PAZAPA-4460 file (N, C-alpha, C; in steps of 0.05 Angstrom, whole numbers, plus 32768, in hexadecimal, padded with zeros to 4 digits):
% residues 86
    n_x    n_y    n_z   ca_x   ca_y   ca_z    c_x    c_y    c_z   seq   type   mol
   8151   806D   820F   8135   806F   81FF   811C   8080   8206     1      X     A
   8114   8092   8216   8104   80A0   8216   8108   80BE   8205     2      X     A
   8122   80BF   8204   8125   80D4   81E8   811F   80C8   81D4     3      X     A
   8123   80AE   81CA   811B   80AC   81AF   80FD   80A4   81AF     4      X     A
   80F3   809D   81C0   80D6   80A0   81BD   80BD   80B8   81BD     5      X     A
   80CF   80CB   81CC   80CC   80E3   81C8   80CB   80EF   81A9     6      X     A
   80E2   80ED   819F   80EC   80F4   8187   80D8   80E6   816D     7      X     A
   80D0   80CA   8175   80B7   80C0   8166   809C   80C8   8163     8      X     A
   8095   80D4   817A   8078   80DA   8182   807E   80FA   8174     9      X     A
   8092   8108   8175   809A   811F   815F   808E   8119   8142    10      X     A
   8097   8108   813A   809B   8102   8123   8080   80F2   8119    11      X     A
   8076   80E3   8128   805E   80D8   812C   8046   80F0   812A    12      X     A
   804B   8100   8135   8038   811F   8136   803A   8124   8119    13      X     A
   8050   8129   810F   8052   8138   80F5   804E   8125   80E1    14      X     A
   804C   810E   80E5   8041   80FE   80CC   801C   80F8   80C9    15      X     A
   8013   80FF   80E7   7FFB   8107   80ED   7FEF   811B   80DD    16      X     A
   7FFA   8130   80DB   7FF3   8147   80CA   7FFA   8148   80B5    17      X     A
   8013   813D   80AD   8014   8138   8091   7FFC   8127   8084    18      X     A
   7FF7   810E   808A   7FE0   80FF   8087   7FC5   810F   8084    19      X     A
   7FBC   811D   8097   7FAA   8131   8098   7FA6   8143   8082    20      X     A
   7FC0   8157   8083   7FC4   8161   8063   7FC1   8156   804D    21      X     A
   7FCB   8137   804C   7FC9   8129   8031   7FB0   811E   802C    22      X     A
   7FA4   8121   803E   7F80   8118   8040   7F71   812A   803B    23      X     A
   7F73   8149   803C   7F67   8166   802E   7F68   8162   8019    24      X     A
   7F88   8161   8007   7F86   815F   7FF0   7F7C   8146   7FE3    25      X     A
   7F76   812D   7FEA   7F66   8119   7FE4   7F43   8127   7FDB    26      X     A
   7F42   812F   7FF3   7F27   8139   7FEF   7F24   8148   7FD6    27      X     A
   7F35   8161   7FD0   7F35   816C   7FB4   7F3C   8162   7FA0    28      X     A
   7F4A   8149   7FA6   7F49   8134   7F91   7F33   8124   7F86    29      X     A
   7F23   811F   7F99   7F07   810D   7F97   7EF1   811D   7F89    30      X     A
   7EEE   8139   7F91   7EDC   8148   7F86   7EE3   8151   7F6B    31      X     A
   7EFC   8154   7F60   7F02   8151   7F47   7F01   8141   7F31    32      X     A
   7F03   8126   7F3D   7F02   810F   7F36   7EE6   810A   7F31    33      X     A
   7ED1   810D   7F42   7EBA   810C   7F42   7EAB   811B   7F2E    34      X     A
   7EB1   8133   7F2F   7EA6   8146   7F18   7EB0   8143   7EFE    35      X     A
   7ECC   8137   7EFA   7ED0   8130   7EDE   7ECC   8117   7ED6    36      X     A
   7EC0   810A   7EE6   7EB6   80EA   7EE9   7ED5   80D7   7EE0    37      X     A
   7EE2   80DB   7EF0   7EFB   80CC   7EEE   7EFF   80B3   7F04    38      X     A
   7F03   80A2   7EFD   7F11   808D   7F13   7F22   8096   7F26    39      X     A
   7F20   8085   7F3D   7F2F   808B   7F58   7F4B   8085   7F50    40      X     A
   7F50   806E   7F40   7F6D   805E   7F38   7F75   806B   7F24    41      X     A
   7F8C   8077   7F2A   7FA0   8088   7F13   7FBF   8075   7F18    42      X     A
   7FBD   8059   7F07   7FD7   8052   7F04   7FED   8060   7EFE    43      X     A
   7FE7   806F   7EE6   8007   8081   7EDD   800D   8094   7EF5    44      X     A
   7FFE   80A4   7F04   8006   80AD   7F1C   8012   80A1   7F2E    45      X     A
   8005   8085   7F37   8013   8076   7F4E   8033   8072   7F3C    46      X     A
   8032   806A   7F23   804B   8062   7F1E   805F   8070   7F1C    47      X     A
   8055   808B   7F12   8068   809F   7F12   8071   80A8   7F37    48      X     A
   8063   80AC   7F49   806B   80A7   7F65   807F   8092   7F6E    49      X     A
   807D   8082   7F60   808E   806A   7F6C   80AF   806A   7F58    50      X     A
   80A9   807D   7F42   80BF   807D   7F36   80D5   8093   7F40    51      X     A
   80C7   80A7   7F4A   80D0   80BD   7F56   80DD   80BB   7F79    52      X     A
   80D9   809F   7F85   80E6   8096   7F9E   8102   80A2   7F9E    53      X     A
   810C   80AE   7FB0   812F   80B4   7FB3   8137   80A6   7FD0    54      X     A
   8131   8092   7FD9   813A   8086   7FEB   8155   8075   7FE5    55      X     A
   8170   8076   7FF1   8186   806D   7FE4   8183   8050   7FEE    56      X     A
   8180   804B   800A   817F   8035   8015   816D   801C   800C    57      X     A
   8175   8007   7FFE   815F   7FF9   7FF2   814D   7FE7   8002    58      X     A
   8154   7FE6   8018   813C   7FD9   8032   8126   7FF2   8033    59      X     A
   8134   800A   8036   811F   801D   8045   810C   8022   8028    60      X     A
   8123   801B   800D   8114   8027   7FF7   80FB   8014   7FF6    61      X     A
   80FC   7FFB   7FFA   80E5   7FE9   7FF8   80D1   7FE4   800B    62      X     A
   80D8   7FF3   8025   80C3   7FFC   8039   80B4   8018   8038    63      X     A
   80C1   8027   8029   80B8   803F   8025   80A5   803C   800D    64      X     A
   80AB   8030   7FF6   8091   8024   7FE5   807B   801A   7FF6    65      X     A
   8087   8002   8003   8067   7FF8   8017   805B   800F   8027    66      X     A
   8067   8018   8032   805C   802E   8043   804D   8046   802D    67      X     A
   8059   8049   801B   8043   805B   800A   8031   804D   7FF7    68      X     A
   8037   802B   7FF1   8017   8027   7FEC   8001   8029   7FFE    69      X     A
   800D   8027   8016   7FEF   8026   8025   7FE4   8044   802B    70      X     A
   7FF9   8056   8028   7FEF   806F   8026   7FD9   807C   800E    71      X     A
   7FE0   8069   7FF5   7FD8   8067   7FDE   7FB7   805E   7FE5    72      X     A
   7FB9   8048   7FF2   7FA1   802D   7FF1   7F93   8046   8000    73      X     A
   7F94   804E   801D   7F84   8060   802B   7F79   8075   801A    74      X     A
   7F8A   8081   800D   7F80   8099   7FFF   7F62   8092   7FEB    75      X     A
   7F73   8075   7FDB   7F5A   8072   7FC6   7F43   806F   7FDA    76      X     A
   7F3F   805D   7FF0   7F2D   8052   7FFB   7F1B   8074   8003    77      X     A
   7F30   8085   8015   7F1B   809A   801B   7F10   80B0   8001    78      X     A
   7F1F   80AC   7FEC   7F12   80BD   7FC7   7EFB   80A6   7FC6    79      X     A
   7EF2   8091   7FC9   7EE0   807E   7FC4   7ECD   8085   7FD4    80      X     A
   7ED5   808B   7FEC   7EBC   808A   8001   7EB2   80B0   8000    81      X     A
   7EC1   80BC   7FF9   7EB8   80D8   7FEF   7EAE   80DC   7FDF    82      X     A
   7EB3   80CF   7FC4   7E9F   80D1   7FAA   7E8A   80C3   7FB1    83      X     A
   7E86   80AB   7FC0   7E66   80A2   7FBE   7E5C   80AF   7FD3    84      X     A
   7E5F   80C2   7FE1   7E54   80D8   7FF8   7E43   80EB   7FE9    85      X     A
   7E59   80FB   7FD9   7E4C   8113   7FC9   7E42   8112   7FB7    86      X     A
***
């Protein structure tokens, strides 16, 4: 069990790093959207993201979709916060 937990810890660390990297890009997107008076939400972009999901397992595809929806929601909250501050 310890071996699996260590592996999960490593994966979680990588996910944290990717999350922080994603949020750095979100900062730039928020700046761009504010400069160009664009809304936070871009439904066509979200639709495109979901069309490009390549998860063969139908159960995992559904779960990954939920995971991605949460990431998008967090990104929108961060964008909205940044756009209000600047």
